[in-house]
Wavefront OBJ file of the C-alpha trace (Angstrom):
o trace
v 91.505 -113.782 47.640
v 94.520 -111.645 46.775
v 93.784 -108.224 45.320
v 95.970 -107.163 42.400
v 97.235 -103.670 41.662
v 94.996 -102.039 39.047
v 96.476 -99.209 36.959
v 93.528 -99.001 34.553
v 92.633 -95.571 33.155
v 88.954 -96.330 33.541
v 86.922 -97.988 34.787
v 89.569 -97.563 37.418
v 90.445 -98.872 40.849
v 87.888 -98.330 43.608
v 89.098 -97.990 47.222
v 89.133 -101.377 48.911
v 87.282 -100.084 52.021
v 84.504 -98.856 49.719
v 84.190 -102.244 48.031
v 84.175 -103.979 51.402
v 81.411 -101.739 52.726
v 79.382 -102.185 49.545
v 79.795 -105.957 49.893
v 78.505 -105.838 53.459
v 75.457 -103.802 52.413
v 74.824 -105.503 49.070
v 71.936 -107.742 50.112
v 70.646 -105.827 53.098
v 71.095 -102.067 53.347
v 70.776 -100.872 56.949
v 68.459 -103.749 57.952
v 65.883 -102.838 55.328
v 65.941 -106.254 53.737
v 66.870 -105.107 50.236
v 69.801 -103.860 48.231
v 70.352 -100.225 47.283
v 70.125 -101.279 43.633
v 66.558 -102.463 44.315
v 65.373 -99.229 45.929
v 63.101 -96.678 44.335
v 65.057 -93.539 43.650
v 62.199 -91.617 45.251
v 62.145 -93.641 48.460
v 63.158 -91.923 51.695
v 66.083 -94.336 52.005
v 67.604 -93.471 48.648
v 66.866 -89.749 48.944
v 68.898 -89.813 52.172
v 71.761 -91.577 50.346
v 71.637 -88.991 47.556
v 71.532 -86.001 49.882
v 74.436 -87.287 51.984
v 76.530 -87.939 48.870
v 75.937 -84.429 47.566
v 76.664 -82.850 50.948
v 79.946 -84.764 51.256
v 80.950 -83.886 47.682
v 80.213 -80.217 48.353
v 82.204 -80.335 51.566
v 85.229 -81.964 49.918
v 85.409 -79.345 47.157
v 83.922 -76.497 49.215
v 81.364 -75.905 46.467
v 79.805 -72.436 46.901
v 76.071 -72.152 47.550
v 75.451 -70.514 44.169
v 76.376 -73.706 42.306
v 74.231 -76.720 41.587
v 75.685 -80.234 41.776
v 74.140 -82.692 39.342
v 74.409 -86.491 39.269
v 73.817 -87.412 35.634
v 74.280 -90.184 33.098
v 76.076 -90.445 29.765
v 79.668 -89.956 30.849
v 81.779 -86.921 30.055
v 81.174 -87.624 26.368
v 77.526 -86.628 26.770
v 78.696 -83.382 28.377
v 80.611 -82.557 25.198
v 77.166 -81.915 23.692
v 75.266 -80.861 26.805
v 77.655 -77.991 27.502
v 77.101 -76.119 24.199
v 73.392 -76.882 24.299
v 73.167 -75.239 27.725
v 75.466 -72.250 27.211
v 74.774 -71.067 23.647
v 71.221 -69.834 24.088
v 72.408 -66.211 24.073
v 74.479 -66.702 20.938
v 78.215 -66.434 20.563
v 80.902 -68.933 19.660
v 82.217 -71.636 21.984
v 85.969 -71.398 22.477
v 88.197 -74.391 23.135
v 91.760 -75.222 24.081
v 92.956 -78.296 22.200
v 95.454 -80.396 24.132
v 94.514 -83.985 23.319
v 92.022 -86.565 22.179
v 89.257 -85.779 24.665
v 89.455 -82.074 23.952
v 89.229 -82.900 20.253
v 86.071 -84.904 20.830
v 84.524 -82.021 22.778
v 85.312 -79.654 19.919
v 83.702 -82.021 17.418
v 80.438 -82.041 19.390
v 80.361 -78.238 19.551
v 80.816 -78.110 15.792
v 77.688 -80.209 15.368
v 75.811 -77.275 16.892
v 77.248 -74.654 14.569
v 80.952 -74.235 15.134
v 83.806 -73.803 17.567
v 86.823 -71.520 17.820
v 90.182 -73.049 18.764
v 91.601 -70.424 21.098
v 94.917 -72.268 21.441
v 96.328 -75.663 20.557
v 99.101 -78.038 21.584
v 99.227 -79.618 18.151
v 102.448 -77.843 17.122
v 104.395 -79.406 20.011
v 102.951 -82.870 19.451
v 100.554 -82.610 22.417
v 103.445 -82.643 24.863
v 102.855 -79.224 26.524
v 99.810 -77.037 27.131
v 99.472 -73.568 25.581
v 100.696 -70.697 27.724
v 98.147 -68.083 28.853
v 99.548 -65.408 26.528
v 99.024 -67.702 23.532
v 95.286 -68.043 24.085
v 93.296 -65.954 21.610
v 89.555 -65.840 22.244
v 87.075 -65.004 19.520
v 85.397 -61.606 19.863
v 82.043 -63.294 20.519
v 83.254 -66.010 22.893
v 80.342 -67.672 24.713
v 82.608 -69.714 26.987
v 86.135 -71.093 27.201
v 86.511 -74.859 27.587
v 89.560 -76.953 28.366
v 90.439 -80.476 29.471
v 92.336 -80.262 32.735
v 94.002 -83.654 32.350
v 94.187 -85.568 29.073
v 93.850 -89.175 30.220
v 95.300 -90.755 27.095
v 98.319 -88.521 26.581
v 99.094 -87.811 30.222
v 99.095 -84.050 29.620
v 97.861 -81.787 32.437
v 97.431 -78.046 32.897
v 99.758 -76.423 35.400
v 97.445 -73.401 35.698
v 93.767 -72.433 35.430
v 93.321 -70.538 32.134
v 91.071 -67.797 33.458
v 93.234 -64.686 33.074
v 93.612 -64.663 29.308
v 93.422 -61.766 26.847
v 89.866 -60.806 25.999
v 88.161 -62.909 28.643
v 85.589 -61.308 30.946
v 83.139 -62.611 33.531
v 80.642 -62.985 30.697
v 82.851 -65.721 29.240
v 82.563 -68.556 31.780
v 85.394 -71.030 32.154
v 84.278 -74.625 31.628
v 86.366 -77.694 32.319
v 86.386 -81.437 31.794
v 87.944 -82.736 35.026
v 87.140 -86.410 34.543
v 90.652 -87.595 35.382
v 91.603 -85.053 38.017
v 88.549 -84.167 40.090
v 88.932 -84.897 43.819
v 92.664 -85.539 43.411
v 93.484 -82.138 44.962
v 91.746 -79.081 46.428
v 90.006 -76.869 43.879
v 88.594 -73.340 43.862
v 85.238 -74.037 42.216
v 84.350 -70.322 42.199
v 86.806 -69.765 39.329
v 84.642 -71.866 36.992
v 81.261 -71.653 35.355
v 80.890 -75.374 34.718
v 82.931 -78.386 35.802
v 82.062 -81.901 34.705
v 83.608 -85.308 35.266
v 82.909 -88.905 34.388
v 82.883 -90.971 37.562
v 85.016 -93.919 36.540
v 88.360 -92.402 37.551
v 88.266 -90.894 41.057
v 84.564 -91.028 41.921
v 83.311 -94.582 41.442
v 82.049 -96.984 38.791
v 81.219 -96.057 35.215
v 77.703 -94.821 34.502
v 77.608 -91.658 36.604
v 78.687 -88.147 35.661
v 79.131 -85.204 38.019
v 78.349 -81.653 36.879
v 78.920 -78.495 38.906
v 77.198 -75.507 37.306
v 76.898 -71.907 38.489
v 73.308 -70.776 39.043
v 73.431 -67.833 36.650
v 74.235 -70.185 33.763
v 71.108 -72.270 34.140
v 69.090 -70.018 31.838
v 71.424 -69.918 28.827
v 70.174 -73.078 27.134
v 69.308 -73.116 23.459
v 65.522 -73.413 22.916
v 65.900 -76.756 21.158
v 67.864 -78.321 24.026
v 66.462 -81.808 24.710
v 64.763 -82.059 28.083
v 67.199 -84.707 29.306
v 70.101 -82.437 28.337
v 68.827 -79.339 30.128
v 70.835 -78.395 33.241
v 67.961 -76.407 34.738
v 65.523 -79.290 34.350
v 67.977 -81.612 36.045
v 68.721 -79.097 38.810
v 65.039 -78.455 39.539
v 64.390 -82.180 39.728
v 67.320 -83.014 41.974
v 68.969 -84.984 39.150
v 65.930 -87.279 39.200
v 63.914 -86.160 36.185
v 64.182 -89.807 35.213
v 65.606 -92.790 37.095
v 69.240 -91.936 37.879
v 72.091 -94.492 38.152
v 71.199 -95.209 41.758
v 73.856 -97.769 42.620
v 76.597 -95.673 41.066
v 75.347 -92.691 43.083
v 75.441 -94.781 46.259
v 78.993 -95.998 45.550
v 80.118 -92.450 44.789
v 78.788 -91.460 48.183
v 80.877 -94.180 49.796
v 83.963 -92.849 47.995
v 83.239 -89.319 49.214
v 82.916 -90.643 52.762
v 86.222 -92.528 52.377
v 87.968 -89.377 51.182
v 86.605 -87.338 54.076
v 86.966 -89.759 56.946
v 89.592 -92.342 55.975
v 91.968 -90.148 53.972
v 91.335 -86.851 55.783
v 90.181 -84.685 52.884
v 91.718 -83.401 49.688
v 94.781 -81.794 51.285
v 95.814 -85.240 52.496
v 94.852 -86.840 49.186
v 96.948 -84.456 47.107
v 99.987 -85.130 49.293
v 99.595 -88.855 48.643
v 99.148 -88.264 44.919
v 102.256 -86.065 44.815
v 104.315 -88.821 46.393
v 103.001 -91.471 44.020
v 103.656 -89.424 40.887
v 107.086 -88.273 42.073
v 108.117 -91.846 42.782
v 107.123 -93.149 39.354
v 108.408 -90.191 37.315
v 111.629 -90.280 39.304
v 112.144 -93.922 38.396
v 111.412 -93.231 34.736
v 113.763 -90.242 34.573
v 116.572 -92.093 36.323
v 116.362 -94.901 33.810
v 117.928 -95.158 30.386
v 115.356 -97.798 29.508
v 112.059 -95.949 30.099
v 111.017 -92.463 29.041
v 108.049 -90.093 29.280
v 107.326 -87.699 26.385
v 105.516 -84.923 28.273
v 107.092 -81.597 29.237
v 107.854 -81.846 32.991
v 105.678 -78.817 33.786
v 102.651 -80.543 32.273
v 103.106 -84.098 33.429
v 99.899 -85.598 34.736
v 99.850 -86.941 38.285
v 96.915 -89.171 37.355
v 98.037 -90.784 34.077
v 101.701 -91.571 33.482
v 102.535 -92.757 29.955
v 105.955 -94.230 29.293
v 107.723 -96.131 26.555
v 110.433 -98.772 26.563
v 113.662 -98.135 24.685
v 113.055 -101.384 22.793
v 109.420 -101.593 21.662
v 109.831 -105.265 20.796
v 109.782 -105.918 24.550
v 106.322 -104.366 25.057
v 104.411 -107.642 24.982
v 106.852 -109.303 27.363
v 106.685 -106.337 29.748
v 102.895 -106.547 29.901
v 102.870 -110.323 30.274
v 105.378 -110.289 33.109
v 103.681 -107.323 34.780
v 100.345 -109.125 34.816
v 101.980 -112.230 36.242
v 103.331 -109.981 39.009
v 99.825 -108.670 39.762
v 100.279 -105.318 37.994
v 97.286 -104.965 35.705
v 96.164 -102.698 32.864
v 99.477 -101.056 32.015
v 99.021 -101.120 28.251
v 98.904 -97.647 26.714
v 95.909 -96.420 24.771
v 95.731 -97.872 21.263
v 96.094 -94.381 19.746
v 99.502 -93.715 21.333
v 100.915 -97.131 22.246
v 103.534 -97.777 24.893
v 102.545 -98.096 28.535
v 100.396 -96.061 30.873
v 100.029 -96.258 34.631
v 96.983 -94.449 35.991
v 97.537 -93.338 39.573
v 94.055 -92.327 40.646
v 93.138 -91.810 44.282
v 92.375 -95.475 44.940
v 95.801 -96.616 43.676
v 97.955 -97.032 46.762
v 101.528 -95.999 47.338
v 102.283 -99.693 47.771
v 101.003 -100.300 44.240
v 103.340 -97.641 42.844
v 106.259 -99.060 44.806
v 105.504 -102.521 43.420
v 105.416 -101.122 39.888
v 108.716 -99.281 40.296
v 110.359 -102.419 41.686
v 109.069 -104.473 38.754
v 110.254 -101.888 36.210
v 113.709 -101.850 37.770
v 113.939 -105.634 37.710
v 112.686 -105.815 34.121
v 115.269 -103.264 33.040
v 118.074 -105.237 34.703
v 117.023 -108.385 32.903
v 116.239 -106.939 29.487
v 117.905 -103.537 29.254
l 1 2 3 4 5 6 7 8 9 10 11 12 13 14 15 16 17 18 19 20 21 22 23 24 25 26 27 28 29 30 31 32 33 34 35 36 37 38 39 40 41 42 43 44 45 46 47 48 49 50 51 52 53 54 55 56 57 58 59 60 61 62 63 64 65 66 67 68 69 70 71 72 73 74 75 76 77 78 79 80 81 82 83 84 85 86 87 88 89 90 91 92 93 94 95 96 97 98 99 100 101 102 103 104 105 106 107 108 109 110 111 112 113 114 115 116 117 118 119 120 121 122 123 124 125 126 127 128 129 130 131 132 133 134 135 136 137 138 139 140 141 142 143 144 145 146 147 148 149 150 151 152 153 154 155 156 157 158 159 160 161 162 163 164 165 166 167 168 169 170 171 172 173 174 175 176 177 178 179 180 181 182 183 184 185 186 187 188 189 190 191 192 193 194 195 196 197 198 199 200 201 202 203 204 205 206 207 208 209 210 211 212 213 214 215 216 217 218 219 220 221 222 223 224 225 226 227 228 229 230 231 232 233 234 235 236 237 238 239 240 241 242 243 244 245 246 247 248 249 250 251 252 253 254 255 256 257 258 259 260 261 262 263 264 265 266 267 268 269 270 271 272 273 274 275 276 277 278 279 280 281 282 283 284 285 286 287 288 289 290 291 292 293 294 295 296 297 298 299 300 301 302 303 304 305 306 307 308 309 310 311 312 313 314 315 316 317 318 319 320 321 322 323 324 325 326 327 328 329 330 331 332 333 334 335 336 337 338 339 340 341 342 343 344 345 346 347 348 349 350 351 352 353 354 355 356 357 358 359 360 361 362 363 364 365 366
């Protein structure tokens, strides 16, 4: 079987060594005569899998001891509601930076619980650049400041951590949706109150969500917070208040092991990601046929949108790309064009193959 190159934004590519190991252990995990997906989540075997996965995740990101790591369900979209439920118990207004579709969805969920303040927005520039720190205006009663580190659909990424902004104090925790960027580079977790990420980009298959939450924030939940939404309940129960997505947790653990031992950690991973993004953006910028709309300072390394000079060629581009083994390059329906997602599991060879195809297509149709 020949593996194709998968540029899907999610569910995204999974490292081939991880899939191969999962295949080997699918029917018989460590001579136990059953699959991980058949195990009780409370069995010693699965508890060991869970503990190893968390330890490796903590090691990769150097998560401080005063943070809990949760393995939850519901995707990042559930966190859009869980975050305000868990951080508005002391009152105040949630503050948001609006830079794209996923940030907009997070804001909408906060408004269901009473309101949200837009501290800064990229709407005026067409969502092509993030607000600068001096443009961020917090409300006087800010309960937290939330932003989306990398907008998957638009390919817009922050070039800084918006912590030093006018009016913000330690009482206003910084919260971030890192679904598309987590584990793509080293990160100073101590600068955040809450970080969350859907798994289906850099962590593993869809169905699992990672949450990193500082201990002192575990007691800020609104009284009416549903039990399944309560960070403290989940933390006290080791993310097993109910049956967790066990197989997704296991696969995430294999990805963490791959990052640590095959890749060499996040310093090595970010160097690879830099090369991949530079190669593709360089090809786009050198062309008169392709273009990227995002301000260079805020170009995402994970999601690279681009358009063809002649939109009538879009269908042909996608058809020929698929025939060449380059899959899932169609842009999101809300923005059109093309999009190549370059998550950790996408190899440099895949990017090189894409660049070669784009060059050939331009020669034939440009």
